[in-house]
VOKE-261157 format. One line per 5 residues: for each residue x, y, z of N, C-alpha, C, O. Coordinates in nm, 3 decimals. Each point is the difference from the previous one (the first is absolute). Layout:
# VOKE-261157
X,Y,Z,X,Y,Z,X,Y,Z,X,Y,Z ~ ... $
//
This chain:
# VOKE-261157
12.260,8.368,3.611,0.119,-0.073,-0.041,0.111,0.019,0.103,0.016,0.107,0.058 ~ 0.060,-0.213,-0.038,0.119,0.003,0.083,0.117,-0.039,-0.088,-0.002,-0.105,-0.064 ~ 0.103,0.189,0.060,0.121,-0.033,-0.075,0.104,-0.052,0.098,0.022,0.057,0.107 ~ 0.041,-0.166,-0.144,0.101,-0.063,0.085,0.132,-0.006,-0.075,0.005,-0.042,-0.115 ~ 0.101,0.085,0.181,0.133,-0.001,-0.061,0.097,-0.069,0.095,0.024,0.048,0.111 $
0.031,-0.161,-0.156,0.098,-0.073,0.079,0.140,0.052,-0.027,0.030,0.051,-0.109 ~ 0.055,-0.066,0.207,0.142,0.034,-0.015,0.080,-0.083,0.098,-0.055,-0.063,0.090 ~ 0.187,0.065,-0.108,0.088,-0.068,0.094,0.054,-0.133,-0.047,0.082,-0.061,0.069 ~ -0.126,0.014,-0.184,0.052,-0.125,-0.051,0.144,0.015,-0.046,0.054,0.111,-0.008 ~ 0.007,-0.224,-0.022,0.138,0.003,-0.047,0.064,-0.136,0.005,-0.068,-0.102,0.015 $
0.199,0.101,-0.028,0.080,-0.122,0.003,0.070,-0.010,0.134,0.064,0.094,0.046 ~ -0.078,-0.210,0.017,0.061,-0.021,0.131,0.051,-0.142,0.009,-0.055,-0.090,-0.064 ~ 0.158,0.069,0.141,0.052,-0.135,0.020,-0.087,-0.077,0.099,-0.068,0.058,0.084 ~ 0.071,-0.188,-0.097,-0.073,-0.085,0.094,0.043,0.032,0.143,0.118,0.020,0.029 ~ -0.218,-0.015,0.059,0.027,0.038,0.138,-0.015,0.148,0.026,-0.002,0.043,0.116 $
-0.009,0.035,-0.221,-0.011,0.144,0.014,-0.143,0.045,0.026,-0.091,-0.080,0.019 ~ 0.075,0.213,-0.019,-0.129,0.059,0.033,-0.037,0.108,-0.100,0.086,0.063,-0.061 ~ -0.216,-0.043,0.045,-0.053,0.110,-0.078,-0.127,0.048,0.068,-0.067,-0.075,0.071 ~ 0.035,0.202,-0.094,-0.124,0.056,0.050,-0.078,0.058,-0.117,0.044,0.096,-0.064 ~ -0.157,-0.153,0.036,-0.086,0.050,-0.105,-0.099,0.101,0.057,-0.045,-0.013,0.114 $
0.012,0.111,-0.194,-0.100,0.099,0.037,-0.108,0.003,-0.107,0.026,-0.027,-0.117 ~ -0.146,0.061,0.158,-0.112,0.016,-0.092,-0.074,0.127,0.042,-0.064,0.005,0.105 ~ 0.075,0.096,-0.188,-0.062,0.128,0.030,-0.134,0.010,-0.072,-0.009,-0.026,-0.120 ~ -0.093,0.064,0.193,-0.135,0.013,-0.056,-0.035,0.147,-0.018,0.035,0.084,0.082 ~ -0.103,-0.055,-0.189,-0.048,0.135,-0.026,-0.137,-0.007,-0.066,-0.046,-0.107,-0.038 $
-0.016,0.223,0.026,-0.131,0.005,-0.061,-0.108,-0.009,0.106,0.001,0.075,0.098 ~ -0.091,-0.164,-0.117,-0.108,-0.018,0.096,0.057,-0.034,0.136,0.111,-0.052,0.011 ~ -0.188,0.080,0.091,0.048,-0.021,0.135,0.048,-0.141,0.024,-0.058,-0.097,-0.050 ~ 0.162,0.087,0.126,0.061,-0.126,0.040,-0.080,-0.065,0.111,0.017,-0.118,0.031 ~ -0.105,0.198,0.029,-0.073,-0.045,0.118,-0.086,-0.121,-0.031,-0.071,-0.004,-0.100 $
0.079,-0.094,0.189,-0.089,-0.114,-0.010,0.049,-0.114,-0.086,-0.065,-0.105,-0.005 ~ 0.176,0.122,-0.061,0.051,-0.106,-0.086,0.100,-0.088,0.073,0.093,0.049,0.063 ~ -0.114,-0.178,-0.073,0.105,-0.094,0.036,0.101,0.001,-0.114,-0.033,0.029,-0.114 ~ 0.157,-0.062,0.148,0.105,0.000,-0.101,0.068,-0.137,-0.006,0.026,-0.062,0.103 ~ 0.001,0.019,-0.222,0.061,-0.130,-0.023,0.130,0.015,-0.079,0.018,0.095,-0.076 $
0.070,-0.190,0.095,0.116,-0.018,-0.087,-0.012,-0.137,-0.066,-0.027,-0.100,0.066 ~ 0.047,0.098,-0.196,0.006,-0.122,-0.078,0.133,-0.003,-0.074,0.070,0.101,-0.007 ~ -0.036,-0.215,-0.047,0.119,-0.010,-0.083,-0.024,-0.100,-0.112,-0.083,-0.090,0.011 ~ 0.158,0.110,-0.118,-0.010,-0.091,-0.114,0.139,-0.026,-0.054,0.068,0.091,-0.048 ~ -0.028,-0.216,0.056,0.129,-0.042,-0.055,-0.019,-0.041,-0.146,-0.111,-0.034,-0.040 $
0.217,0.037,-0.038,-0.011,-0.038,-0.142,-0.058,-0.140,-0.016,0.046,-0.095,0.063 ~ -0.146,0.084,-0.148,-0.061,-0.130,-0.027,-0.093,-0.052,0.108,-0.049,-0.112,-0.009 ~ 0.026,0.194,0.111,-0.087,-0.044,0.109,-0.118,0.095,0.017,0.002,0.113,-0.049 ~ -0.103,-0.161,0.117,-0.116,0.082,0.026,0.030,0.100,0.112,0.089,-0.021,0.083 ~ -0.165,0.130,-0.083,0.013,0.097,0.106,-0.042,-0.064,0.132,-0.100,-0.070,0.006 $
0.178,0.095,0.099,-0.031,-0.060,0.128,-0.006,0.104,0.111,0.068,0.103,-0.006 ~ -0.150,-0.130,0.104,-0.014,0.086,0.116,0.126,-0.005,0.085,0.061,-0.105,0.019 ~ -0.023,0.224,0.033,0.118,0.009,0.086,-0.040,0.043,0.141,0.032,-0.066,0.098 ~ -0.103,0.180,-0.090,-0.034,0.055,0.131,-0.117,0.095,-0.013,-0.028,0.053,-0.108 ~ -0.041,-0.031,0.220,-0.113,0.092,0.002,-0.005,0.072,0.134,0.048,-0.051,0.102 $
-0.107,0.168,-0.104,-0.016,0.078,0.123,-0.134,0.071,-0.007,-0.040,0.051,-0.105 ~ -0.029,-0.048,0.218,-0.130,0.065,-0.001,0.016,0.152,0.009,0.111,0.051,0.011 ~ -0.224,0.021,-0.015,0.006,0.146,-0.007,0.076,0.060,0.119,0.081,0.091,-0.017 ~ -0.108,-0.141,0.135,0.061,0.060,0.118,0.144,-0.044,0.021,0.074,0.063,0.075 ~ -0.036,-0.170,-0.140,0.133,-0.055,0.021,0.005,-0.099,0.114,0.107,-0.053,0.032 $
-0.220,0.028,0.030,-0.002,-0.088,0.115,0.001,-0.147,-0.032,0.026,-0.084,0.086 ~ -0.055,0.051,-0.211,-0.001,-0.141,-0.040,0.087,-0.017,-0.124,-0.009,0.076,-0.097 ~ 0.094,-0.178,0.103,0.085,-0.031,-0.113,-0.009,-0.149,-0.031,-0.028,-0.082,0.088 ~ 0.052,0.049,-0.214,-0.007,-0.138,-0.045,0.117,-0.025,-0.095,0.041,0.090,-0.073 ~ 0.012,-0.212,0.077,0.116,-0.032,-0.081,-0.014,-0.137,-0.064,-0.061,-0.091,0.056 $
0.118,0.079,-0.174,0.015,-0.132,-0.060,0.102,-0.078,0.082,0.094,0.058,0.056 ~ -0.112,-0.188,-0.049,0.092,-0.082,0.078,0.144,0.015,-0.048,0.094,-0.009,0.079 ~ -0.077,0.031,-0.208,0.134,0.007,-0.058,0.080,0.122,0.047,0.122,0.002,-0.012 ~ -0.191,0.099,0.064,0.071,0.122,0.040,-0.015,0.028,0.149,0.061,0.094,0.052 ~ -0.141,-0.172,0.016,-0.026,0.024,0.142,0.130,-0.005,0.079,0.079,-0.092,-0.016 $
-0.058,0.192,0.099,0.121,0.008,0.080,0.113,0.073,-0.069,0.100,0.035,0.065 ~ -0.113,-0.010,-0.195,0.105,0.072,-0.075,-0.049,0.135,-0.051,0.077,0.096,-0.006 ~ -0.205,-0.087,-0.029,-0.057,0.123,-0.055,-0.091,0.064,0.104,-0.063,-0.069,0.080 ~ 0.056,0.202,-0.084,-0.089,0.074,0.088,-0.073,0.106,-0.081,0.063,0.082,-0.067 ~ -0.195,-0.084,0.075,-0.081,0.102,-0.067,-0.042,0.104,0.104,-0.032,-0.034,0.114 $
0.034,0.159,-0.155,-0.042,0.108,0.090,-0.057,0.113,-0.086,0.012,-0.001,-0.123 ~ -0.074,0.097,0.189,-0.056,0.113,-0.075,0.007,0.127,0.084,-0.004,-0.004,0.123 ~ 0.013,0.115,-0.193,-0.004,0.132,0.061,-0.114,0.074,-0.067,0.016,0.053,-0.110 ~ -0.130,-0.049,0.174,-0.118,0.061,-0.063,0.014,0.150,-0.017,-0.062,0.059,-0.089 ~ 0.142,0.003,0.172,0.025,0.143,-0.015,0.076,0.030,-0.129,-0.013,0.108,-0.057 $
0.091,-0.204,0.011,0.078,0.016,-0.123,-0.062,-0.077,-0.116,0.056,-0.001,-0.110 ~ -0.170,-0.063,0.132,-0.065,-0.080,-0.105,0.097,-0.100,-0.061,0.005,-0.017,-0.122 ~ 0.071,-0.048,0.206,0.105,-0.091,-0.048,-0.003,-0.131,0.076,-0.021,-0.002,0.122 ~ 0.041,-0.106,-0.194,0.015,-0.131,0.060,0.139,-0.052,-0.034,0.054,0.029,-0.106 ~ 0.002,-0.105,0.197,0.137,-0.048,-0.014,0.005,-0.153,0.008,-0.088,-0.065,0.057 $
0.192,0.011,-0.117,0.031,-0.142,0.015,0.148,-0.011,0.029,0.084,0.017,-0.089 ~ -0.052,-0.045,0.214,0.138,-0.021,0.041,0.034,-0.147,-0.025,-0.066,-0.089,0.053 ~ 0.168,0.066,-0.134,0.036,-0.137,-0.038,0.141,-0.030,0.048,0.096,0.065,-0.042 ~ -0.083,-0.162,0.130,0.128,-0.041,0.055,0.031,-0.145,-0.037,-0.088,-0.075,-0.042 ~ 0.212,0.038,0.058,0.044,-0.137,-0.029,-0.050,-0.045,-0.136,-0.058,-0.108,-0.014 $
0.079,0.191,-0.085,-0.053,-0.028,-0.132,0.065,-0.123,-0.062,0.118,-0.028,0.022 ~ -0.198,-0.043,-0.099,0.044,-0.122,-0.066,-0.017,0.017,-0.151,-0.081,0.081,-0.044 ~ 0.155,-0.157,-0.035,-0.018,0.010,-0.145,-0.145,-0.025,-0.043,-0.045,0.059,-0.099 ~ -0.025,-0.143,0.170,-0.140,-0.028,-0.036,-0.094,0.116,0.030,-0.118,-0.006,-0.034 ~ 0.168,0.111,0.098,-0.080,0.121,0.019,0.005,0.091,-0.123,-0.071,0.100,-0.006 $
0.154,-0.135,-0.090,0.009,0.079,-0.122,-0.135,0.004,-0.072,-0.058,-0.104,-0.030 ~ 0.011,0.225,0.005,-0.132,0.016,-0.063,-0.026,0.149,-0.020,0.075,0.085,0.049 ~ -0.181,-0.056,-0.121,-0.054,0.136,-0.003,-0.101,0.008,0.115,-0.090,-0.083,0.012 ~ 0.109,0.184,0.071,-0.086,0.017,0.116,-0.102,0.111,-0.027,0.034,0.109,-0.046 ~ -0.160,-0.140,0.076,-0.110,0.093,-0.025,-0.072,0.032,0.132,-0.019,-0.088,0.084 $
-0.019,0.212,-0.069,-0.089,0.031,0.111,-0.141,0.018,-0.057,-0.019,0.032,-0.118 ~ -0.078,-0.054,0.204,-0.139,0.009,-0.040,-0.083,0.057,0.113,0.029,-0.024,0.118 ~ -0.132,0.099,-0.154,-0.091,0.058,0.098,-0.134,-0.073,-0.009,-0.054,-0.021,-0.109 ~ 0.002,-0.015,0.224,-0.122,-0.080,0.005,-0.097,0.067,0.096,0.032,0.022,0.117 ~ -0.150,0.010,-0.166,-0.101,0.065,0.084,-0.043,-0.094,0.112,0.003,-0.123,-0.015 $
-0.043,0.179,0.123,-0.042,-0.078,0.118,-0.108,-0.099,-0.039,-0.097,0.033,-0.068 ~ 0.115,-0.156,0.115,-0.099,-0.104,-0.026,0.015,-0.072,-0.131,-0.072,-0.096,-0.026 ~ 0.163,0.139,-0.057,0.019,-0.066,-0.129,0.116,-0.098,0.006,0.092,0.016,0.081 ~ -0.097,-0.117,-0.165,0.106,-0.100,-0.003,0.093,0.020,-0.118,0.108,-0.060,-0.005 ~ -0.147,0.143,-0.090,0.087,0.024,-0.115,0.035,0.149,-0.004,-0.073,0.086,0.049 $
0.189,-0.059,-0.109,0.051,0.136,-0.004,-0.079,0.089,-0.095,-0.051,-0.045,-0.103 ~ 0.041,0.170,0.141,-0.063,0.099,-0.086,0.100,0.074,-0.086,-0.031,0.040,-0.113 ~ 0.151,-0.022,0.165,0.103,0.075,-0.071,0.134,-0.072,0.013,0.029,-0.063,0.102 ~ 0.052,0.076,-0.208,0.132,-0.063,-0.002,0.104,0.102,-0.040,-0.026,0.094,-0.075 ~ 0.147,-0.114,0.129,0.113,0.077,-0.047,0.062,-0.065,-0.122,-0.045,-0.105,-0.046 $
0.149,0.168,-0.006,0.064,-0.048,-0.122,0.107,-0.105,0.028,0.047,-0.068,-0.092 ~ -0.007,0.055,0.216,0.096,-0.102,0.038,0.142,0.053,0.009,0.036,0.097,-0.066 ~ 0.044,-0.163,0.147,0.142,0.030,0.013,0.078,-0.130,0.004,-0.039,-0.094,0.069 ~ 0.148,0.088,-0.144,0.077,-0.124,-0.013,0.092,-0.019,0.120,0.072,0.091,0.040 ~ -0.075,-0.210,0.014,0.093,-0.042,0.105,0.076,-0.121,-0.052,-0.061,-0.101,-0.038 $
0.192,0.110,0.036,0.083,-0.109,-0.046,0.100,-0.036,0.110,0.075,0.085,0.048 ~ -0.077,-0.212,-0.008,0.089,-0.047,0.105,0.099,-0.097,-0.062,-0.039,-0.104,-0.053 ~ 0.166,0.138,0.060,0.104,-0.084,-0.060,0.055,-0.097,0.105,0.006,0.030,0.119 ~ 0.032,-0.147,-0.167,0.052,-0.103,0.092,0.149,0.012,0.019,0.059,-0.079,0.074 $
//
C-alpha cells in the first residue's frame, strides 16, 4: 500500500500562485509515476499533469500547459504541482495519484486538497 497525502491548497485571487504537495508513505515510492487530477463541482474528474518515476518526462493537460509545473523529489517521496497564473476555472479539489510503471490507471489516490481561485 502507498498512502498519499496532499497539502498546499487554499484560497487565492486570480493571477496568483499555489504549490501543492503530495507526500507518499508506506510501500516504496520507487517505480511509480505520479499524476495530478482535479474535480470541480458538478464535473467529472480530469487529468491535470503527470510525471514519470525519474522525473524526466512530464505531461500536461492543455488547459494548464505553460502555467502549471509538476515535479518530484524521490528522496523525500514527494511530488509537487506548482500552479501559476491561476484562473477561477482552476477551482477544484486536486488529487494526486500513484500509478505503477506500465499502467494507465492509478493504483493509489490521495484524499484531495481544495483549491479556490476568486475572481
